[in-house]
N, C-alpha and C positions, 0 to 999 in steps of 0.2 A: 535440504532445500524443500523437499515435499512436505515435511512436518512444519516448516516455516510457513508455507502457503496454506496449510490447514489452519494454523493459528490465525493467519490473516482472515480467512473465511469466517472463523468463529468471532473475530473481532467486530464484524459488522453488526450483528444483533447486540453484541455487548456495548458498542458505541451508542446504539439506540437507547439502551437502558440508561447509560451514563448521561445522555442528553436530557433525560427527564429530571436530572438534579441541577444542572448548571449549563450555561451557554458556552460556546466554543472559546471565546476570549477569556473565560474564567478557568479553562482547563488546559489550554495549549501549553503554557509555561510549565505547569505541573507534569504534563505528559512527557515533555522533553526531559525534565528533571529526573523523573523515575526511570526513563530510558537510559539516561547517563549513569545512574546508579547500577543498572544492569550491565552496562558496558564496562564499568570499573571492576565489577565482580569477575566478568569474563577475562579482562586483561590481567587481573591478579592471578586467576587460576592458570592461565596459559603463559604467564610471565612475559607479557607483551609491553614493551616500553612505549610511553606516549611520546610521539614525535610531531613537532609542529610542521604543518604543510607549507614550507617556504616556496617551493617551485610551483606547486599546484594550488596555491591559495585561492586564485581566482575561480578555479573550478569548484573548490570546496564552498566558497561563499555563494556562488551561483546555485549550487545544489541545495545549500541551506535555505536560500530564499524560496526556491521551488518547493522544498519539503515543508516549509512553513505555510505556504499557500495551499499545498495539498492537504495538510492537516486541518486547516480551517474548513476547507470544502468537505473533507471527510466527516468532521464533527457536525458541521452545520447541515450537511446533506442528510445524515442519519437522524438528526434531531427533527427536521421538518419534513423529510421525505420518507421513502420506503427503503429500509435498510437492505432487504433482500434484493431489490432491484439495483441498488447501489453496488452491492457485492457482485453483481453481474456486469453492470456497465463498465466500471473502472477496470477490472482485470481483463476483460475481453477487448476493450478499446485500446488500452495502454500498449500491449504488445504490437498491435497493428500500427499505432502511431510511432512507437519506438523504431520499428523497422523502416518506416517512412523517413523519420529523422536521421537514422543511421545511414540511409542511402543518400540523403540530401547533404548531411554535414560531415559524416565520417567516410563518405565515398565507398561504403560497403556495397557489395553486389549480392543480390538474392540468388541462392541456388534453387533449383527446381523443387527439391524436397522441402525447403523452407516455405516456398510459395504454397505448396500442397498443404503443409502443416497449418499455415495461416487460414487457408480456406476451410479446412476441417475444423479449426477452432472457431471460425465464424459461424459455421453450421451449428456447432455446439451452443454458441451464444444465442442464436436464433431460437433453438429448441428450449433453452433454459428460460428465456424471457417470454416465450410463446408470442413471437413478434407478429404473427398473423392476427392476434387479438388486440394489438396496440396501435396507437396513432401518435403523431408527433406531439400532440398536446399532452398525452400521458407521460411521455419521456421528459418533457421540459417542465411541466407543471409540478406542483407539490414539492418543490425543492430539488428535483432531480437534475436541474441544470448544474448544481454543485458537483454532482458526480461526473458530468461531462467535462467540466473544468478540471476536476481532480485527475481524470485520466490523461488529459493533455499535459499538465504540469509534471505528473509523475513520469511520463515518457521523456520529458526534458531532463529531469533529475537523473534518469537512467543513463542518458548520454553523457552528462557531466561526470557521473561516477566512473565511466570507462575512461574518460579523459584524464582522470586523476590517478589511474591505476599504475602509472609508471613510477610514482614516488611513494605512495602510502600503502601500508598494510590495511586491508579492508576494515578491521576493527578500529584502527586509528582514524580512518576516513569517517566511519560512522560516528565516532565520538565527537569529532570537530564539527561535523554537519549538524548534529543535534545541539551541541553547545552553542554554536553561532546562531542557529535557528531560535534557540531559547532566548538569546540576547536580543535578537531582532523582534521577538514577540513581546518583550517587556514593556514597550511604550503603550501597548493597548491592554496590558494586564491590570485589572481593577485592584486597588489596594485591599478591599474587603475580601477578595478571592484568595488572599494569602492564607487566611485561617479558616475560611468557610468550608473548605474541602474536608477538614477534620471533623466536621459536625455531621457528615453523611453516614448512613448505616452500612452494614456489612455487605449488602447487595451491591451497593455502589463500589465498594472497595474491591470485591472479587472481579467485577467487570472492568474497573479502571486498571487494576494490575494486569489483566489480560491484554487490554489495548495499549498499555504503556510499556511495562517491563518485558512482557512476553512477545506480543506482536510487533511492537516498535523497536524495543531494545534488542531482542534476540532474533525475531523473524526478519526484520529489515536488514540487520547485519548479515544474516545468511544470504539474503538477496544480493547485497552489495558484494559479498565474497564471490558469489557465482557470477555476477556481472564482470568482475575484474578477471576472473579465470576463464570464462566462456565467451565473454563479450556481451554487449547490451542486448543484441537481438535474441540470442539463445536464452539468456537469463530471463528476459521478459516473457518468454514462452511458458515458463513455469507458472505464470499468473493465470493460465487457463484452468489450473486446478482450483483456484480460489472460488469461482462461482459455484461450483458443486459443493464445496465446503460451506460457503455462505448460506446457500439455500437449505442445506441439511441443518445447519446450526439455527437458522431462523425458525425452522419447523420445531426444533426441540425447545428453544428458549422463548419464542414468540408465538408458537402455536400455528404457524403457517402450514397449509396442506401441501404435501409433496406430490406432484403430478408425475405420471410415467414419463412425460417429456423431460422432466428434470433429471431423471435417472439416465435417460438416453443422451441428453445433452451433456451431462457430466462425463459420460463415457467418451463422447467425441472430444471433449476438452482435454481429457487425459491422453487420448490418442494423438492429439495435436502436439503435446509436449514430446511424446515419444518420436513422432515423425521428424520434428525439427532437430532433435538432439541425437538421433541415432547415427 
C-alpha cells in the first residue's frame, strides 16, 4: 500500500507532463483502457476469476461515476494548475472528507487515536503547502478548484468501495469500476483521439504508463484492497503519504525546490498514517 501511494505521488508531475500533449477528454478513455490491461495481467497471474457484481452493482456504478469525475479533475487540474499543489490538496483533504462521510453515512465512530491522527495529518498538510503564505485566491485560481472537487468525489468513491466489499474481490471491483467508467466516458471521447495518442513521443508514453497502468491500474487496486480489508477511514489515511511523494517527484521531474517544511510536513503525514493504523 505504501508503494502504491508513492506511485500516486509520482503520478502528479507525470500527469502534468502528459497534459502538455492532450486534453483530459482525449486521454480518459485510454487511461482506463490501459488500467484494464494491467488488471487483466494481475488477474491472470493470481488466477482470479472475473465475477459480475450482481448484488453490489449500484455501488460499483456509483463508484465508477465518481472515479470518472475524479479522473477528469485530476487531468484537468494538473494541466492548468500546479501539480505539486494538487498532489497535496487531494490526498490531505480526501481522508478528512472520507472520515466525515463514513460518520454521516456508515455510522462509524471516530476513536481518539484516529482524531489525533487526522490532526497530525492536517498539520503535515499545512507545512507541506506553507499555508501561512497562501490565500483563498491562490488555492481556487489557476485550476486548483479541480483538485478540491477531486478530493470530494474521491472520498465518495472510497465509501462506495467499502459498501461493495461484501460481494466482490477487490481486483474484480477495480476491473468493473474502470470498465464502466470507460464506457461512461465514451460519449465525450473525440474520434480523432483514437489514434492521436500513438503519434506522441517516448516521454509521453513513459509518463502515461505511469499514470495509467501503474498508478491507476495497480496503485488504485491496492487502495481498494486496503479499503475492503481495513475500512474506508483507515485506507484513506495512507493518502497522507502521497503529498510527500508528490512534492519530491515534482522536484525531480519539474525542477521544483524542496523546502525544509516539505520534509517536516512529509514526516507528519507519515506519522498520521502510523497513528491511525496502529
